[in-house]
C-alpha positions as CSV (number, residue, x, y, z in Angstrom):
1,M,110.3,82.9,120.3
2,T,107.0,81.3,121.4
3,T,104.7,79.6,118.9
4,P,101.3,81.3,118.2
5,D,98.1,80.0,119.7
6,V,96.1,78.1,117.1
7,P,92.6,79.1,118.2
8,T,93.6,82.8,118.1
9,L,95.1,82.3,114.6
10,L,91.9,80.6,113.4
11,D,89.8,83.5,114.7
12,D,92.1,86.0,112.9
13,M,91.9,83.9,109.7
14,A,88.1,83.7,109.9
15,E,88.0,87.5,110.2
16,Q,90.4,88.0,107.2
17,A,88.4,85.4,105.2
18,R,85.1,87.2,105.9
19,H,86.6,90.5,104.7
20,Y,88.2,88.9,101.6
21,L,85.1,87.0,100.6
22,K,82.9,90.1,101.0
23,T,85.3,92.3,99.1
24,H,85.5,89.8,96.2
25,G,81.7,89.1,96.2
26,I,82.1,85.4,97.1
27,A,79.1,84.2,99.0
28,A,79.7,80.5,99.7
29,P,83.1,79.1,98.5
30,I,83.9,75.4,98.5
31,V,86.4,74.9,101.4
32,V,89.1,72.4,100.5
33,G,91.8,71.3,102.9
34,I,95.1,69.6,102.0
35,H,95.8,66.4,104.1
36,S,96.2,66.3,106.9
37,G,96.9,69.6,108.7
38,G,95.1,71.6,106.1
39,V,92.0,69.5,106.5
40,W,92.1,70.2,110.3
41,I,92.4,73.9,109.7
42,A,89.8,73.9,106.9
43,E,87.2,72.2,109.2
44,H,87.7,74.9,111.9
45,L,87.7,77.7,109.4
46,R,84.6,76.5,107.6
47,E,82.8,76.2,111.0
48,R,83.8,79.8,112.0
49,L,82.6,81.1,108.6
50,G,79.3,79.3,108.8
51,I,79.8,77.7,105.4
52,E,77.4,74.8,105.1
53,R,78.8,73.2,101.9
54,P,80.6,69.9,102.4
55,L,84.3,70.1,103.1
56,G,86.7,69.0,100.3
57,K,89.9,67.1,101.1
58,L,92.9,66.8,98.9
59,D,95.7,64.2,99.1
60,I,98.4,65.6,96.8
61,S,100.8,62.6,97.2
62,F,100.7,61.6,93.5
63,Y,101.1,65.3,92.4
64,R,104.3,66.0,94.3
65,D,107.3,67.0,92.1
66,D,109.5,64.9,94.4
67,F,107.4,61.7,94.2
68,S,110.1,59.7,92.4
69,R,112.7,60.8,95.0
70,I,110.7,60.1,98.2
71,G,108.5,57.2,96.9
72,M,105.0,56.4,98.0
73,H,103.9,57.9,101.3
74,P,102.5,55.1,103.5
75,Q,99.3,57.0,104.3
76,V,98.0,58.0,100.9
77,R,94.3,58.8,101.1
78,P,91.8,59.4,98.3
79,S,90.9,63.0,97.6
80,E,87.3,63.9,98.3
81,L,85.7,66.8,96.6
82,P,82.0,67.3,97.2
83,E,81.1,68.5,93.7
84,D,82.4,69.6,90.3
85,L,84.6,72.7,90.6
86,D,83.7,74.3,87.3
87,G,82.8,77.9,87.9
88,E,83.0,77.6,91.7
89,H,85.1,79.7,94.1
90,V,87.5,77.5,96.1
91,L,89.0,78.4,99.5
92,L,92.1,76.2,99.5
93,V,93.5,75.7,103.0
94,D,96.9,74.4,104.3
95,D,98.7,74.4,107.6
96,V,102.1,75.7,106.6
97,L,103.2,77.5,103.4
98,Y,106.9,77.0,103.0
99,S,108.4,76.4,99.6
100,G,105.1,76.6,97.7
101,R,105.5,73.1,96.2
102,T,102.6,71.6,98.1
103,I,100.3,74.4,96.9
104,R,101.5,73.9,93.3
105,A,100.6,70.2,93.5
106,A,97.2,71.0,95.1
107,L,96.4,73.4,92.2
108,N,97.3,70.7,89.7
109,E,95.0,68.2,91.4
110,L,92.1,70.8,91.8
111,F,92.1,71.5,88.1
112,D,91.7,67.7,87.4
113,Y,88.2,68.2,89.1
114,G,87.2,71.2,86.9
115,R,88.0,74.8,86.3
116,P,87.2,76.9,89.4
117,A,86.2,80.6,89.0
118,S,88.9,81.4,91.6
119,V,91.1,79.7,94.1
120,T,92.0,81.7,97.3
121,L,94.8,80.3,99.5
122,A,94.5,80.4,103.3
123,V,97.3,79.1,105.5
124,L,97.7,78.9,109.3
125,V,101.5,79.8,109.0
126,E,103.4,81.4,106.2
127,R,107.1,81.0,106.7
128,D,110.2,82.2,104.9
129,G,111.9,80.1,102.2
130,R,109.6,80.3,99.2
131,E,110.9,78.5,96.1
132,L,107.8,79.2,93.9
133,P,106.0,82.5,93.4
134,I,103.0,81.5,95.6
135,A,101.4,83.6,98.3
136,A,98.4,83.2,100.6
137,A,95.6,85.8,100.7
138,I,94.7,84.7,104.2
139,V,97.4,84.1,106.8
140,G,97.2,83.3,110.5
141,A,100.9,84.1,111.2
142,H,104.1,85.0,109.4
143,M,107.2,83.3,110.8
144,E,110.9,83.5,110.1
145,L,112.7,80.3,110.9
146,G,116.3,79.2,110.7
147,K,117.5,76.7,108.1
148,T,117.4,73.9,110.6
149,E,114.0,74.8,112.0
150,Q,110.5,73.7,111.0
151,I,107.0,74.5,112.3
152,K,104.7,71.6,112.6
153,L,100.9,71.5,113.3
154,R,100.0,68.8,115.8
155,G,96.5,67.5,116.2
156,P,93.8,67.0,115.4
157,E,92.6,67.7,119.0
158,P,93.9,69.9,120.4
159,L,95.5,71.7,117.5
160,R,98.9,73.2,118.4
161,L,102.0,74.5,116.7
162,E,105.4,73.0,117.5
163,R,108.8,74.4,116.5
164,V,111.1,71.6,115.6
165,T,114.9,71.6,115.1
166,I,116.2,69.3,112.4
167,D,119.6,67.7,112.4
168,P,121.7,69.5,109.7
169,E,122.8,66.1,108.4
170,D,119.1,65.3,107.5
171,L,119.0,68.4,105.3
172,K,121.7,66.8,103.0
173,A,119.5,63.8,102.1
């Protein structure tokens, strides 16, 4: 199975987002990407949608539910949100939706910055294996992968998807 072409997926996501935003009466959401792949996707999506508001960036490292198990990630970045989120519509963007735990952590952090009117999730790839009841409203591609497979976004330029096989021994850790 070949991996999808990222620019094509971004075009599809932009079209879905335009329809979603129009249907829900949202004129100019705050676009927020989750470091690092989600930020790359959010930048491209924001540009395709013509949204002029500054891009928000979230680093959810301290909000992860496995923080005590995996420890500090060596590249923790500060989150940057352009404004207070109270009453704002947020378009939350990530590269791959898998278990749902990253999105749960991102929502926890977003609400530390205020109470948005709504949060719409957009992901480049939604894959099987959800552990939490979280779904994206805007999806570039749906993929079913084996237990030892992952899909990774490589970039930032050019953006490309890569299917990776994991050693089954690494899954036991």
